[in-house]
C-alpha positions, -999 to +999 in steps of 0.1 A: +685-332+189+677-308+161+650-318+136+662-326+101+638-310+075+634-310+038+607-285+027+596-282-010+587-246-020+566-250-052+565-212-058+540-202-085+541-236-103+514-263-109+477-259-112+456-276-087+453-309-106+491-310-112+497-301-076+475-329-063+492-354-087+527-343-075+516-348-039+503-383-047+536-392-064+556-380-034+533-399-010+539-431-030+577-427-027+579-413+008+583-448+024+618-449+009+628-416+027+645-414+060+618-416+087+637-392+109+635-364+082+604-342+083+591-335+048+570-304+041+551-297+009+545-260+003+522-255-027+504-223-039+475-211-017+450-226-041+463-261-035+469-261+003+436-276+013+436-304-014+473-313-007+466-314+030+437-338+024+460-360+003+487-361+030+464-367+059+474-399+077+510-397+063+541-382+079+541-353+053+534-318+065+520-290+044+529-253+045+521-219+029+545-197+010+534-164+027+508-149+049+493-115+058+506-093+086+471-088+099+447-112+116+417-101+095+400-071+080+396-051+048+427-063+030+416-075-004+437-103-018+455-111+015+454-145+033+457-146+071+476-171+092+443-183+108+429-191+073+460-210+065+458-230+098+421-238+092+429-257+060+454-280+074+488-263+070+514-264+098+542-241+084+545-208+067+575-194+047+582-159+059+607-135+042+616-155+011+641-136-010+615-132-038+591-116-013+618-092-002+629-083-038+596-082-057+572-072-030+596-050-009+590-068+023+614-055+050+626-071+083+601-052+105+571-063+083+584-098+085+585-096+123+548-088+123+541-117+100+561-141+122+540-130+152+508-138+133+521-172+123+531-180+159+499-167+174+480-192+152+500-222+162+519-224+130+557-227+125+575-200+106+603-208+082+621-176+083+644-169+053+675-147+054+704-143+030+726-119+010+726-107-026+756-110-050+768-075-044+767-080-006+786-112-009+813-096-032+817-066-009+821-089+022+789-076+038+772-109+040+776-115+077+763-079+085+733-083+062+722-116+077+728-105+112+706-074+106+678-096+091+678-119+121+680-091+147+652-070+132+628-099+125+635-123+154+651-106+184+618-092+197+605-127+201+606-143+235+625-175+241+594-198+239+585-182+205+620-185+192+621-222+199+593-226+173+611-209+145+629-227+116+655-206+097+664-210+061+696-195+047+693-184+011+724-172-007+704-152-032+734-150-055+733-188-059+697-192-068+690-197-105+722-179-114+744-209-124+766-200-094+767-224-065+776-219-029+801-245-016+792-267+013+819-248+032+802-215+025+769-229+036+784-242+068+802-209+075+769-189+073+748-215+092+774-215+120+773-177+121+734-177+122+735-201+151+760-180+170+739-149+163+708-166+177+729-177+207+740-142+214+704-132+221+687-163+232+715-185+246+734-215+233+708-241+243+680-225+222+704-218+193+716-254+193+680-267+191+669-246+161+669-262+126+687-241+100+679-251+064+700-244+033+681-228+004+705-222-024+698-244-054+700-276-034+695-307-056+702-345-054+738-340-068+749-317-040+725-323-011+746-350+007+777-329+008+758-299+021+737-318+046+769-335+060+779-301+075+773-299+113+751-268+112+731-277+082+698-293+092+682-298+058+670-278+028+644-254+015+641-268-020+628-249-050+629-264-085+639-299-074+608-301-052+586-302-084+600-336-093+590-363-069+621-385-075+644-355-069+626-344-038+628-378-023+664-382-033+672-350-014+654-363+016+676-394+014+708-374+014+714-372+052 
């Protein structure tokens, strides 16, 4: 049975005191969330260690928003997967649409990052998704298929089973436009079939695919009810403890 996951990507928000306080508020409320849902807090790098200490002994997991493609070396300003692992994180977001757009990260670079994450015993949350012009020109299946093939298809079956995928319809993030639950299901089903074409149906059926397009308490239940949607990668709503927990209760 696939794991249901709600992961909160805090992006470049909160200072360390605010981040620790947010984690505390979520911890206080987590008992009301579905125990079968895995909750992951993904703060900025500066907070990971402190948030991990706060969540120790709870069911909450902690992740990082990015990592370097290298194990170590003279790469000023970079943070390696081993460093992330050493401070208590268990997951790393790879290939978020903002990393692709603002930092020009391509699929081949992301494959190298995924390898680093897996080599250090961490779980990659691999993001894929199309922009507005690609949606409007009916290229969205082609775009997502290429993202998956170029970043994941060189993994072996054991590695692939460790990966979580997050579908981000970039055109529905912070734009006022919303993807419907049917559009989310259509793409999630396509992603699963794409994985099955390379790794087989059994592995594809076991992979959690999260929805990452402006998911909030008002639409989470409808989206999570779809058969190929296994949870959400949550942005803005993860910065409000009540909203984050409400989303976790939406299954």
